BAVEX-329552 format. One record per residue (C-alpha): residue number from 1; residue in three letters; z, y, x. Coordinates in Angstrom, 2 decimals, padded with zeros to 5 digits. Layout:
<sites>
i/aa/z/y/x
NUM/ala/Z/Y/X
...
</sites>
This chain:
<sites>
i/aa/z/y/x
1/met/177.00/044.45/-097.18
2/arg/177.84/048.11/-096.58
3/val/176.86/049.33/-093.13
4/ser/178.67/052.43/-091.90
5/gln/179.11/052.15/-088.14
6/thr/177.18/054.70/-086.07
7/ala/174.99/053.67/-083.15
8/asn/176.46/053.58/-079.65
9/ala/174.64/054.28/-076.36
10/leu/173.33/050.72/-075.96
11/glu/172.00/050.67/-079.51
12/his/170.16/053.95/-078.90
13/asp/168.81/052.54/-075.63
14/tyr/167.67/049.42/-077.46
15/leu/165.77/051.44/-080.05
16/arg/164.19/053.60/-077.36
17/ala/163.12/050.56/-075.29
18/leu/161.60/048.81/-078.31
19/tyr/159.85/052.01/-079.42
20/glu/158.33/052.47/-075.97
21/leu/157.35/048.82/-075.54
22/ala/155.75/048.80/-079.00
23/gly/153.76/051.91/-078.18
24/gly/155.53/053.80/-080.95
25/ala/153.91/051.62/-083.61
26/ala/155.46/049.80/-086.55
27/lys/154.91/046.06/-086.90
28/asn/153.82/045.76/-083.23
29/ala/155.72/042.63/-082.11
30/val/157.46/042.81/-078.74
31/ser/159.12/039.96/-076.90
32/tyr/162.89/040.08/-077.30
33/gly/163.08/039.04/-073.62
34/asp/160.99/042.05/-072.59
35/val/163.39/044.38/-074.39
36/arg/166.34/042.67/-072.70
37/met/164.71/042.95/-069.27
38/glu/163.93/046.62/-069.89
39/leu/167.60/047.25/-070.66
40/gly/168.94/045.08/-067.84
41/arg/171.98/044.12/-069.90
42/pro/173.59/040.76/-070.70
43/ala/171.99/038.81/-073.54
44/glu/175.12/039.03/-075.72
45/glu/175.17/042.85/-075.57
46/val/171.45/043.12/-076.30
47/glu/171.76/040.71/-079.21
48/lys/174.49/042.86/-080.77
49/ala/172.28/045.95/-080.44
50/cys/169.37/044.06/-082.00
51/asp/171.56/042.88/-084.88
52/phe/172.83/046.45/-085.40
53/trp/169.30/047.73/-086.06
54/ala/168.13/044.62/-087.94
55/asp/171.08/044.94/-090.36
56/arg/169.88/048.49/-091.12
57/gly/166.24/047.56/-091.67
58/val/165.09/049.48/-088.59
59/ile/163.74/046.41/-086.81
60/glu/162.76/042.93/-087.91
61/trp/162.21/039.55/-086.36
62/thr/158.49/038.88/-086.64
63/thr/158.20/035.44/-085.01
64/ile/160.51/033.38/-082.86
65/gly/161.56/035.53/-079.93
66/his/159.74/038.68/-081.07
67/val/160.96/041.84/-082.78
68/ala/159.14/044.83/-084.22
69/leu/160.01/048.24/-085.56
70/thr/159.70/048.70/-089.29
71/tyr/158.08/051.86/-090.64
72/met/161.59/053.22/-091.18
73/gly/162.38/052.25/-087.59
74/val/159.48/054.29/-086.26
75/arg/160.70/057.32/-088.23
76/arg/164.24/056.86/-086.87
77/ala/162.97/056.46/-083.31
78/glu/160.73/059.51/-083.62
79/arg/163.65/061.55/-084.92
80/leu/165.82/060.46/-081.99
81/ala/162.98/061.10/-079.54
82/ser/162.59/064.64/-080.89
83/arg/166.27/065.18/-080.09
84/gly/165.87/063.87/-076.57
85/trp/167.40/060.50/-077.54
86/ser/170.78/062.19/-077.92
87/met/173.74/060.35/-079.38
88/ala/173.99/062.72/-082.37
89/pro/174.25/060.81/-085.67
90/phe/171.21/060.81/-087.90
</sites>
């Protein structure tokens, strides 16, 4: 599957929330529910943002109900953080 869509504001917010909840570490599992509560958005919207990053190998499901950043995900999050979490494509 070819993935070409760029991230929207919610997807950037999702990555930022997961990065912060995981303490900026790869493979540090975080409850999917905690990410959703941090965002304060409907489950369907959060699930789409999660799927967006999972399809790109930035995050992964570690166990039932838990997600974690991959090593690539940490690099992406750090790059976005260095830009002030701006919406610029990367």
